[in-house]
N, C-alpha and C positions, 0 to 999 in steps of 0.2 A: 792190332796189338802193340802193344809196350806203351802209350799214353796210361789205360787204364792201370799200369802198373806202377806204386809207390817206389822210391828209391830210398835207400840210407837216407835219415835225415843227415848223418855227417857226411855225405856226400854231397846233399843239399847245400849244407854249409859253406863247403868248397868252394863250391861254385859260385854261390853269395859272396863268397871274399875275393876269390878272384876278380867275379867281375866290377864288384865296388873298387876295387884298387888298379884293377884297369883303366875303368870312367876318370879314376883321380888324376890317374897319370897321364892320360891325353886330357882332361882337361886344363891339367897344370900348364902341359905345351900353349893347347891355344890362347890360355891368360896370355905367357908371356909373348906368344906372337901377337897376341892385339897390341898390347904394350907396348912393345919393340916398334912395330910398323904405323902405331897412332898417329905419327909426323909425317910420314913418305907422303910423297909429292899425291902417288898414285893415289892415296885416300883422303885425300880433298875434298872429292867431290859430295862422298858418302860414310864418312865422319865427322862430322858437326860437334861443335859444345852443345853438352846435355847437363850435367850435373857439377856445374861449376863451384860452387862450395866444396867440391874434394876433387876439381880438379879434372874428373871423369868424363870425355867424350864419347857420344852413343854412334854406336851403326844406324845409319837411315837408309843404308840401299836401297826396301822394301818401300818402296813411294805409297804404296797400297794401304798398308798400314800404317806408316805416318799420315798419310791422310784421314785414313778414320778417327785414329784419336788426339788429332790438334784441329784441321781444319775444319769435318767435316764431323766433328765427337756431337759436338751440341746439335746441329741439325737433323745426326740420327737422333740422339736422344728425342727431339721432340716430338720428332713423325712416328716412333715408336711409342712415345708417350701417351700420344692423343692419338694413335688405334686401339692404349689397353684402353683409356677414357672411354672413347665411344663406345668403344666396342662394351665395356662394362655396364653404361648404364643401358644402351639399346638392351643388351640381356636382361638387364632388371626391369624395364617396364617392358620390350616386346620384345622377346624373345624370336620369333616366328621371324621378324624382322631384320635378326644378327647378321643372313650371308650378304640381304643388300645392301645394309652397314658398311662391309668388309669393301665390297666390290667400290662402293663409291666414294668411301674412304680411301682406298686406294688409287681412284682412277683423278681421284684432285691432285694427290702426293706427287703422281705420274706428271700430270698438267704443271704441277708448278717446277717439277724438277727440273725435266726434259720439254717443258711445251707443249703445247696443243697439238701441233701437227706429229709430231712423237706419236702422240696417242691416237689419235685416227689413221698414220703408217697401220700401228698394231692391231685397230679392231679389224681393218682391210684384213690384215690375216687373218685373223680369228673368225671374221664371217667367212671368208674362202673355204676355209679351214671344217667351217661348219656345214656350210651347203655339200663339201664333197663326202663328212658323213655321213646326211641322206639319203644316200647312196647304198651303203649298207656293202661297201666293198672294202677291206682290209687293206688287199694289195695298193689299192688307190689312194686311202687315205695315210699310207706308211710314204706312198711315194712323193706327194705332194707334200704330208711333213719335211720330210729332207729334204725335197725342194726350196720350201719358203727356207730352212736352214741352212743350205748353199748359200741364197741371196743373201744372209746376214756373214756370210764368209768368203765371198769370191768377189772380185773386183768386175765388171763395173760395176753392179747391181751396190756392192755394201756400200762405196763410194757413195750410188744416188740418194738411199734410206739413209746414211746419213749425216747428209743434207738437209731431214726433217729436226734434225731437233736446233732451237734457238738456245743461241746464247751460248760462253765458252765458261767451263770450268776445270779445275785438273782432274777430275773423275768422270768426268763427260764418254769418255769414250769406254772406259771399265763400264759404265754403267749401262752406255747405249748397248754393248755386247749381250751383258749377262739379260738386261732385260728384254731384248729381242731372243735370245738363246732360250730360256726358262718359257717367253710365250711360246714361242712355234713348239716345246717341246709338252706342253701344258695340253694345247692345241689337237695335236696326233695324241695323245694319251685320251683325250678326250674324242676324237674321230672314233681308235681303236675300239672303246669299249661301247660306244654306240652301235658297233657293228659287233661285238662279244655278245649286247646284251639288245637283243633287237626286238622285246619285250617291254623296252622301258624306253618312254618316250626324253629324252632333252630336249632340252630348250637352249637356243642362243642367247640367254638368260641366264642358265647354269653354265652356260662355258665362260661368261663374263665373270662373276664368283667365281668362280673356282681361276681365273690367270688375274686377275686384278687384286687375288689378296699381298695384303702388304707385304707381309715381312719375308715371302717367299719371291717378290715378285721379282727384287732384280739380282739375288745373290743366293735363290734355293730357300732350303731342298726342295730338289723333284715329291710331290704324296702323288700317284694315280690318282688319275678322275673319279674311282669308283670309293676309294678309300674318303678324301677326301669329302664329298657329294655325301656320303654316309653319315660321316659323323657332323659336316657344318649344319644338315639338315635335322639335326634331330631340334625337337621344341623345347624341352625340357632337360636340358644338358645335366649329367651328376657329376660330381668327382668323388674316383675311390679314396678311397682310407690312405691320409696321407699322404696325396696326392699334393697336396701344397704348400707341404715339406720339402717333397724332393724337388716341388719345382723355385724353392727357396734356396734350396743345397746347388740345385744345379745354375742358378743366376751368382752364388756367392764362389761356385768355382770359374766363371768367366772371367768373374771380378780377378781372382787369385790371378789365373792363366794371364791377364791381359798386364796386371805385376809384377810379372816372376818377369815374362818377357820383354818388360820395358829393365827390369832392372839386368838380365841377361844383356842385351844389347849395349849395355853403359860397362861392360867388363868383355864379352865376346865377340869379336867382328865375325863372324861365321860367315855373313854375308859378302862382305868386302875385299877377305881375302883372298877366295877363291877369283875377283876380277884382276888379283895382280896375279898372274902364274909364274914372274921371278920369283917372286918373292913366298907364292905358296911351295915352290920344289924346292924351296930351302929348311921349312918344317921339318923334326922327325916324324917317322913313319907313323909315328903313336897319335900324333897329333893331325894326321894329314889324313889317316884313319877316321882320329875321331871328327873330324870340321866335314868328312862326307856325310857319314850317321849323324851329325849336327842339322847339315841343310834339310836331310828329309822329315826330324824330331820338330823342326821349327815347322816345316810347312803342315804338317799335323797339326801341331799348335795352331796353327793360326784357321784353318778350316773347323780345329775346336771347339776355337774363341766364336768363329761365324756362327757356326751352326749352333753352338750353343745360347749363343743370342736370343735369334732367333726363334730355336726351338724352347726359349724359357717363353715369349709370348707368345708361343703357337698354344702353348700348355695352359697359355691362362684363358686363352679362346676355347679351350676341350675338347682341343684337337691334339694327336696322335703321332707329332711328327715321327717320320725317318733318326733312326740316332746318328749323333756324330759319326764321324768313322773311326777304324779300330787303331791303335796309336799304333805306329810304327814297329815302336822295339818291341810288338807281340806278334809279329807276320813272321812269317817263315814259308807259308806257302803263296802263292800267284792268286790260285783263287781268294783270296782275301784281302789280296789287295787294288781299296779302290782307296780314293779321297773324300771322297762325294757316293754318300748310301744313297740318297736320292737318285741319282742317276743311274748309279750303280742297279737300284730294286728295276728301272725305269726298261733300263739298257734289258737287265733278264729278263723281264716282263712278255718284252713284245721283239724280241732277236736270238737273243742267248737260247734260252729254253725252248723258247720256237724251233727252233733248228737244230738244237742240238740234242733233244730229248734229255734223255736219261744220265746224259752228257758219261755213257761206261763204250762205247765206241769211238775210235780212231776216227774214222773218217767224215761223221758227222758232229764230232767233237772239232775239228778242227774248220770246220764249214760255216760250223758257229762263232768262233776264236776270230776270225775273220772276218765273217759278216761285223762282229760287235765291234773290232775295232778301226772298223772303216767307217760305222755313221760314229765311232767315237772321235777317229781323225779330222773328219768333218764337223766333227762340235769344237773340238780345240781350236780348228782353223788347217788344212791346210801350208803343210811349210816340211821343208828338210829335217828337221827335228823335230816335227811330231810326225813324219814316217818311219824314222829311225825307231822312235821312242815307242810307236804302236808294232812295227814290227818284233823289238825286241821283247815286251811284254806279251805279245802274242803265240812267238816261240817259246817263253817262258812258263806259261800257261797249258802247249800242248804239249809240251815236255817232261811235266811233271804227268802227264796222263801217260805219257810214253813208259815210265820208269816206273809207277804204278803195276802198268802191266806187266811190265818187264820182273817186277821184282813178284809179281803174280804164277810167270812159269812155271814148269815143275820143276828142275836142276832149283834156282835159285828158293823157292816157295818149303823148297824141301830142308833148306840149309838153316833159312829163319824159322821153320818148322825145329828144328834141334835147337838152338837157342833157348837159353831162358828169356822170362818178359822183359824181364830187365836191361838183358843184353841186346832186345831187340829194339828195347828203350831206344838205349845210347850208339846205335849203331844210326839207328833213322836218328837221330838229335843231330849227325853227325854230315847228315846229307839236307837237314836242315840248316845248320852254318852255314853249308857254301850253298844255299839257295837265298838263304839271308842276305849275304851280300852280293848273290847276281839281282834280285831286287830294289837294293839301294844302289847297284852301278846301273843299271835300267831306268830307272825314274833318276837319275841324278842326270842325264841328258837332256831330261825336257827342264826341269827344276835352276838347274844353276848353266852350265854349257858345255857343249863335246871336248874343248879342249880341257877344263880342268877335268871330265869322268875319265879320260885318256892318261891325264900327270897320275892320278890315283890308283887306275888299272898297272901301269906301268910300274908304280913304285910298289903295289901291292904284289903284285904277281911275278913282276921281271927281277927289275935289280934287287928285290927286296925276298926274292927267292933263294932256301926256305925258312931262314927263320923268320920274317914278319908275316911271314903269309902263313904258317903250319901257329906262328904266336894269336892273330886276329884271328883266326879261324876256332883255336882251342876258348879263346876268349869270347866268343861268338856263340861256341858248342855251350858252354855253362851258359849262356841266355837262356837258348833257346831250352835247355833241358830247367830252368828257372821258368820258361815261361807254360813249357806241356805241363810241368805241378801244380801252377795256379788253372789251371784251365781244366785239370784231372779234379781238383778238388771243388773247382765251379760245378764240375757235372755231377760228382757227387753230394751237393748240397742242391740240384737240383731234384735229382732222383729220390732222393729224404724227405724233400718238401712235397714232393708227388704221392709221396706211400702215405703222407700223414694230411693229406686231402679226404673229404668224405668221398663216398663213392655216389 
């Protein structure tokens, strides 16, 4: 009730005006702060010369982004271009062998990047999980998979295994953790799918083809084994109508996003400012709220660019990979908050849905979320920050169900039933606005720092109460209503298309 109902056009227009004005006002505050702090001593390490011809410095606090598009840009383009080229040739000459070509090219790329001993290390984990999969015991497969994952996240095993990497370079640690972690998740998916389908005989070669598909190897996303195997095994893959146009559009959007982030970092130092708490504490409340919001938006853009590039290559290979993450701006429920749809699909398929069932009962849902976030904590690497992040998001996900159950309670349900559908939508949007900021604060802990999160919470909820608190909530309420309207429009379009399809 609520989201199915349209609001008056004038009301939505007012919401758009308020939201645009608030974002512009907060943006101006961030721009002034970035210009004023560019020469601070605390900024020297992460704000470096950029566009010299107009005198702009660039925020380079995110070393991964900088390395991807400077030192490793040519290597990434070379590796992915080679994959696309060989894949195209193999599809034209011997399409039945294309899965073998993917595995061989991926293995060679891993050897060239991380060395042969690292490849042997991963092969050991692959063989171990393959052998266990032959026993057809899901609990044993999941247990060994989690043990393998723990060996890459906890000392002393992680230190010992990292010694298998030869050479030294800036992204070595990132590639080590990425390739190792995703390998374990893929092998676990293979083992669990083997248990779920005892009538199907999967070989070790099937696992190796699945694991060493280069576009997904280091950074994901994760495709569960059953989906990948079904798609890559097509002897004569065919594209849907307009698929090539959509691939080009996705590639173009990725390039536009990269350029936009580069421009943004020359004017807004959103990653550097939070590191100087003394300077950040002097920001206006609106700019501080905008800074917190911008940190999450940037992390989404970073994930969207990464998966956009990878997914473009995968679609050229006739695969249907997981979609990029949903924009943080469009999130007002914890159930949709994830920055990696592939890992989210993996967790839901093998843990969350398995334990929680229909996700309508309080106790099973609590058990499902605790189990899911326990594995997520292991995936991210256990530490105080990850523990706090997991607990907060686990609470947020369960609190949504508790509120939903409370809203279905007799007296409250009758009160809502007495409201018009438009008023019901407005009331629910108020709770959505509060939820939106809970999502921001809970995730800011891991994306930035606990100290910066504490500063934002103190300013927006305590020293800024009630003016700043109510103003931020009202602006967020406007944004939630606009998101709801977009979701309603998309739902109507999908229903219309379904009706127009022939029986």
